[in-house]
N, C-alpha and C positions, 0 to 999 in steps of 0.2 A: 336119561344119562346124567350121572352125577357131575358136579362142576369140575372135580378133579379130572375125570375122563375127558370132559370137553376141552380143558386146557391142554391135556396130553395130545389130543387130536389136532388142536391148533399148532402146537409146537412141532408136531410131526409134519404138518403141511408146510410150516416155515423151513424145516430141515430139507424137505424135498425141493423147495423153491431155491434155496442157496446151493443145492446140489445140481441145479439145472434140470431137475425132473419136474418140469412145469405142468405136464399133464396130471401127474399124481397130486401135485400141490393144488391145482385147480379143483380136482375131483373131491379131495378131502375137505378143503375149505368150504366148498359149495354144500357138501353134506352136513358140515357143522352148522352153517347158516340155515339150511333147510330145517334141521332139527330144532334149533333155538326159536326160529321165527314162526314155526307152525306147531309148536308144542304148547298146549294150553296149561299143562301142569309143569311148571318150571321147577327145577331143583335149586335154582339160584334165586334167593329172595332179595339180594342186594341189586337194585336197579343200576347202580354205578358199575358194579362188576359185570352185570349182564351187558351193559353198553360197551365195556372194554372188550368183552369176548366177541361181540358182533363186529365191532370195528376192526379188531385184529384179524379175524377170519376174512372179513370183506377186503381188507387191504391186500392180503395174500391172494385172494381170488382175482381182484382187478389186475394186479401186476402180473399174475400168471397168464391171464388172457392176453395181455399186451405182448409178453414174451412169446406166446404161441401165435402171434400175428392175428389175433382175433379182437383187435381193439374196437372195430366197428360193432361188435356184439356186446360191448360192456353195458351200454344203456339198457338194451333189451334184457340181458341177463340179470342186471340189478333190479329192474322192475319186476321181473319174474320172481325173484327171491323176496323182495321187500314189499311187493304189492303196490307200492306208490313211490314216486320220486321223492315225496316229502318225508318218507320213512328212512331214506338213505342218510347215514351219518355224514355230516358236512365234510369231514376230512376224507372220507371215502369218495364223496362226490367230486371234491377238488382233485383228488388223485386221478380219478377217471377222466376229468376234464384235461388234466395235464397230459395224459396218454393220447387223447384225441388231438391235442395241440401238437405234441411232438411228432405224431404220425401224419400231420397235415390234413386231418379230417375236419376241416373248419366248419363245413355245413352241418355235419352231424353234431359237432360240439355246440353249434348255435342252437339247434333244436333241443339238445340236452339241457342247456342252461336256461333257455327260454321257458321250457316246461317247468323247471324247478322254481324259477323266480316268480312265475305266475301263481304259484301255490301260496305265496306269502303276501301279507300286508304289513308294510313297515311305516310306522308313524314317527313321532318324536320321542318315544320311550326307549327303554334300554333293550326291549325285546320286540321281535316281530311275531305275528300270529298267523296261523293258517287261514286262508281266505274262505274256502269251502271244504271243510274237513269231512270227507265221506267215510264210509265204513272201513276203508282201507287206509285212510290218511292219518298219519301221525300216531298210529297205534301199533303195538306189538302184542297181539293177543291180550288186550285189556290193559296193557302198561302204557300209559300216556307219557312216554319218556322223551319224545322228540316233537312234541306239538308246539314248542317254542324254539326260537332261533335268535341269537344275539344280533342286535342291529348292526354293530360294527362288522360282523362276519358277513351278513347279508349285503351290506353296502360295498364290501370288498369284492364280492362276486359280481354285483351290479357294475362296479367300476371296470372290472376286467371284461365283462360282457359288452358294455356299451362303447368303451374307449378302445380297448385292445382288439377285441374280436370284430364287432361290427364296424367301427370306425377305421381300424387299422388293417387287420388280416383280410377281412372281406371287402374293405374299401366302400362301404355303404353307409356314408355319414348321414344321408337323409333318413334312412331307416333307423339309425341310432338316435337321432334327434326326435323322431316321431315316438320311438319307444320310451325314451326318457320323459318326454313331455306328457305321456299318458300314465306313466308308472306312479304308484302311490309311494312317494318318497318324501323325506324331510325337505322342507322348502330350500334350506341352505344347500344341501347336497344336490338337489335337483338343479338349482341355478348354477352351481359349480360345474356339473356335468355338461349342461347346455353351453356354458361359456367355453369350456375346453373343447367341445365338439365343433363349435363355430370357429375357434382358433385353428383347429386341425383342418377344417375345410378351407379356410383362407390360406393356410400354409401349403396344402396340396394344390390349390388353384395356382398359387404363385410358382411353385416348382414346375407345374405342368406348362405354364406359359413360358418359363425360362427354357425348358427343354425343347419347345417348339422354335425358339428363336436361335438356338445354337446352330442348326444346319444352315440357316441363312448366312451367319457369320463365316462359316467354314467354306461356303460356296461363293462368297463375295469376291470381287476383284480388287477392292481397295485394301491396302496394307493397314493393319491395326496399329503398327508402330510408326510414328512420324519420322520422316527422314531416313527410312530404312531402304527404300528402293532408289539407289543411286544410279547414275547413268552407266557407270562401269558395269554394274551388276546386270543391267538390262542388255548391255552389249554382249556379255558373255553368254547369257541365257535369254535370248529375246522371247517375249511372251507373244503368243499367237492368239489373239482374241480372248485374252484373259484365261488361258488354260490353267486351271488350278493345279493340275499335276506338275506342270513345269515350275509353277511358283513354289510348290512344295519341295521340289528337287533343289531349287535355288536356296530356299530357306535352310534346308537340311545341309547343303554343301557349306554354306556360310557358318553353320554351327560346328560342323565336324572337321572343317579344313584345318584349324589350328592343332587338332589332336594328331594329325598325321605328320606334323613337322618333325617330330622325333625320329620318324622312320624314313625320311627322305635321304637320298644318297648323293654324295659328291664323288665324281669320277676323277681319279688321279692316274696319270700316265707316266711311267718310268721306262723310257725306251720303247720296247715292244710290249712291255707288260702294262696291264691296265688293272687298277684296283678301285673297287667301289666301297666307299666308307659312308655309313649313315651318320646323320647329325647326332643321333643318340650315342653312337660309339665315340665320336669326336669329343662330346661333352664328358663321357665317362673316362676316356683316356686322359683328357686334359685335367680333370679333377684328380686322377691318380698321380700324374706328374707333379701337380702342385703339392699334393700330400707328401710325396717322396722328398721334394725340395724342403718342405717344412721340417720333416724328420731329420734330414742331414744337417740343416742349419741348427736345429736343437742340439744335436750331438756335438757339433763344432763349439757351440757356446759352452757346453758342459765340460769339454776337454780343456778349453782355455781357462776356465775357472778352476 
């Protein structure tokens, strides 16, 4: 297939994707990938252009699987197409990882990233190299285009895997520390990750102890505010054996009682007629009378002048 036809197929798959025809988008993009990755006689001589084609088609494929609610199959399908996790373009791998994370498939994501990270050895240089490159690793039919990986990119994946995934989402800090301790990483980065994981462990331990103490304070009989429990209050709502519900009612009443002052009524009697007027209405009418007096006084002053 000529490179122009390959690009046309990729664009067609993208068109189907934006048109919400995800089945067709996945089918066409998978067909393009299968053709490129398994064709020994490529019509594309430029490795950069070939990489762009593979990445473009793979991005459509991964996102189509997510929209089809087949996120759990992404890892298996990519390995089927590329032959090895190490062959998957890093942007495609990160997109797939993002799909797993957004769908809450944290265990599957952990296996996916762990398999990828174990394929590489990262030292103090600018690039990482494959640990054990087998016949399927890092090669696209003789093109050694992905046998190296930038150290910064690799360390970004390590950071997400150890801190966010293991230490955060899976709440397995012990496993994260053990993994970082065994990983072949630059010394400075390794020590930084271990320090952050230990800080995260201490923070979670503190939060856990505080959450255990809160129920004790809620069920306690002693008031947390000094001088709050006056004799009058106890007389109105006598506590029987430290009943927390009665104490809660008492506290609630003391807080909301001032709010109802506006709605309390004063009963006025004129002969046989009885009129109930709320405090709120008295205040409103009083304000209105004062305002009228002010306006009349203003007019008198204007007429005199």
